[in-house]
N, C-alpha and C positions, 0 to 999 in steps of 0.2 A: 504494499500499500504506500502511495506517495503522500508526503505531507507538504502542504502548501502554506507558506506564511504570507499573509496578505500585506501589501505595502500601505502605509498611511498616505492619504492624498487629501488635498484641501477641498475637493468637490466630489460629489457622488458621481457626476457624469464622467469625470476623468477616471475615477476609481473603477468603473465598470470596464472600460477599455483596458486599463492596466491589469485588472484582475484576469481578463481573458488572455492577455499576452503572457502574464506570469504563469498561468496554468499551462499554456502551450509549451513555453520554454522549459519549465521545470519537469514536465512530464516527459518531454523528448529527451532531456538530459539524463533523467533517472530511469527511464524505461518503466515507469509506473503504470499500472493498469487501473488504478482507482485513486480517488483523492479524498483526503481527510482535511476539511477546512478547520483550521485552528481558530477557536474563539479568543479574540484579543480584547481585553477590557481596558487596558491602559497602554497607550502608544507613546513613544518618546516625544512626539511633537505636541502632546497635550490633548490629542483627539481620543475619543473612545469609540469602539465599534460594538455593535450589537449583532452577533451572529452574521447573517448575510444582509442585514438591514443597513442603514446608513451610519454616518458618523454623527456624533454630537457636534453640531455646528454653532449652536448658540448657547450662551450662558446667562442665567439669571440668578443662580445660586452663588452669589458673590457679585463682583463687578459685572454689570450688564455689558455684553460684548459678543464678538464674533471670534470663533476659534478657527484658525487657519493653520497652514503648514509650519508656521514659526511660533505659534503660541496664541495668546489672547490679544485681540485688538479691542480695547475698551473704548466705548463711545465717550466723546467729550461733551460736556454740558448736560445739565439736569433734564432739559426738555428732550434732547435727543435720546438720552437713556430711557426716559419715560415713554416716548413714542415707540421705540423698539420693544420695550418691555410689554406694553399693551398688546402689540401685534403678536408677540411670542406667547403671552398668557392665553391668547385665543387662537393659537396656531391653526391655520386653515379655515378659520371662521371670521366673519366680518366684524370689525370694530367701527361703530358708528362715529360720525363726526362730532356729534353731541358728547359722546363719551371722551373723545380726544380733547374737546374744549374744556370739559370739567377736570380732566386729569392734568392737562398741560398748563392751564392758566387758573390755578386754584385761587390765586390772589385777585383775579378779575379778568374776565374774558375781554380781549381787545375789540376795538370797534369794528374791525373787519376780520372776524375769526377765520373765515374760509381761506382768505389769502394768507393769513399767518400760518395756518395749518399746511397749506400747499408749500410754503417756503420751508417748513420743517421737514416735510416728506421729501422735498427735492434734496435737501442736505443728506437725509438718510439714504436716498437712492445713490448718491455719489459715494458714500462710504461702502455700501453694499457692493456697488460696481467695482470699486477698487479691490475689495477683498474676495468677492465671489464671482465676478465677471458679468458681462453685459447680458448673457443669456439668462442667468439667474434673476437679475433685476427685471428683465423684460417679461419673464414668464411667471415669476413668483410674487412680486409686489404689485398687487392688482388694485387699480382705482375703480371704484363704483360711484354712482351718483351721490350716495349718502354715506359711504363707508370706504374703508380700506381693508385689504386682506393680505396677509403674508402666507402664501400657500406652501407651507412646508409640512413634512411629516412631523407630528408631535414628538416622536422619538428622536428627532434632531435637536430638540430643546431639552436641556439637562433636567429641568424640573418635571417635565412630563415623563422622561425616562426614569427619574427617581420614583414617581408614582407607580409606574409599571413594574419596576423591580420590587418595590416593597409589597405590592399587591401579590406578586408571585411568591415572595418570601412568606407572607402570612398564610397563604394557602397551603404551604408545605411544612409549616412549623411542626406539626405532629408527625407527619409521615416521613420527613427527611430533615431533621434538625440541622445537620451539618450543611446540607445544600441551602437551607433557608438562611443560615448564618452567612454563608458566602454571598447570597443575594443581597442581604442587608448591608454587608460590608461594601459591595460594589455600589449600592445606592448611596450610601453615606460618603463614599469617596468622591462623589460628584460635587460635594459642597466645598466652596472655596471662600467662605466668608458669609456675612449677613445677606439674606436674600434681597434681591433688587437693590443692591448697593449703588448709590449714586442717583437713585430715583427719588424725586420729591413729589410724587403724584398725589392724586386725590383718593377718594374712598376705595376705588377698585384696587389700586396698587397697594394701599395701606392694608386693606383686609387680606389681600393675597399674601403679602409678606408675613403677616401674623399667622395665617393658616399654614404657610410653608414651614415656619419655625415650629409650630405645633406638630406638624407631620414629622419633622426631623426628630424632635424629642421622643415622639411615640415610637419611631423606628429604633432609636437608641435604646429605649426601654425594652423593646421586643428582642433586640440583638443581645442585650445583657441577659435576658431570660434564657436565651439559647446558650450563651457562654456558661451560665451556671449549670444548665442541663448537661452540657458536653464536658466542661472542664472542672466543674465543682465550684464551691462557694468561695474559697479563699482567693481565687483569681479576680473575683468581681468586687471585692470590698473596697479597694482603693479607688477604683473608677466610680463606684456608686457614691462614695463620700465626696468626691470632687464634683460630680454632677448634682448631688443634693445641695451642695454649697452654691453652685452657679444657678440652679433653678429651684429655689426653696419652696415654690408653690406646687411642685410636682410631687404629689403625695405618693404616687406609685413608686417613685425612686426610693422614698423613705421606707415604704413597705418592703420592697425588695432588700434594702439594706438591713432592716430589722430581722428579716428571716435569715439572711446570710450570717449575720452576727450570732443569732441564736443557734443556728446549726453548727457553728464553729465553736460552741461552748461559751460564747461571750454574751450571756443573757443580760447581765447588768448594763453592758454597753448598748444592747438592743433596746432596753427600756429607757436609757438615757436619750437615745435617738428619737424615740417617740415623744418624750417630754420636751425636747428641743423643738420638734415640729409643732406640738400642740401650743407651746408658749408663743411661738412666732405667729401662728394662725390666729390665736386669740388676741394678741397685742396689736397686730397689724391689720387684721381683717375682721375681728370680732366674730370668729366662727370656730367651731370645733372640727377636729379631723373627720374624714369621711367614715361612714359605717364600716367600710372594708378595712381601713387602717385600724379603727378601734377593735374590730374583730381579731385582727392579727395581734394586736397588743394583748388582748385577753388570752389568746391561744398561747402566747409566750409566757404570760404570768402563770398560766395553768399547766405549762409544759405539755401542751396538747400534742399527742402523737400524730394528730391529723395534719400538723405542719409538714410531715412527711419528708420525702426526699426531693431532689432537684426537679424531678419530672413534674411535680405539682405546679411549679411556677410556669410551666409551658402549657400544660393541659388544662389547668383549672381556670386560666384567665388569659385568653388570647385577645389582644387589643383589636379594635375595629380598624379597618383600613381607611385612611383619610383620603379625601378627594385631592387630586394634585393641584387643582386651581380653585380658589374660593369663588363662589358665585356672587 
């Protein structure tokens, strides 16, 4: 069997031709009668490949920009970042001019918003043309009477790929924990900073950024559950402590930390973790911990055998998959 390593290219159109040439040349050289396509998830030039799908061409999980053969080209200017971000959040779907007006000019819509929007789109076309070519701009950035569309495969956008990978991972947490953890790791590797960095948009972008961060933390929690199930409790404690410090409102992190500490024979520390969480919630938010966390605390106090082994953390409570894009 012949093994073909696919080259990284800056455009899908060029990749198809290079792929065909690569197959022909390597098969002829090696005398192979069949091909095994290697799945490459991280390429040296910063691109990522999904099976035989395309490359991740656009980034919103970090600085908004275009990924090409030399790395990331970040857009300059908040309005340009917001314009591209809106088109990518709705990849393949129309974004109305009214939505652009609200997101681009939150401080006040200009007297001739249509002309101002056309000028911003013209600037974006120029950037896209320089990075992805005339054909891409001519075929993919579509102008309609009341909207614009960036007609790209959602999996060419990192946030949509993140949603797809985490959905697959959650579906296989019980049946294939190791494979699920690999999918979560691949999904989380797509993050390069705060979502929609450089965007100062209105309600659509702000709610999307908040939802993306929620989805990231949910994926981290699920991946830690799998770490515990596969590698045991001790490996997870330090990461859980760090995450609980950074996201003190995430009660699930504290619950996982409490169980890990208890199962490691550190019952007093597990109780102290609960007390710290409760004190913060009461002082800062005027609320008690959730019933799930309280139940966990009672189980620890009673040394309940039902706390069980690591498999309980995966089977008993699998988080819901979040939508990739906030509506």
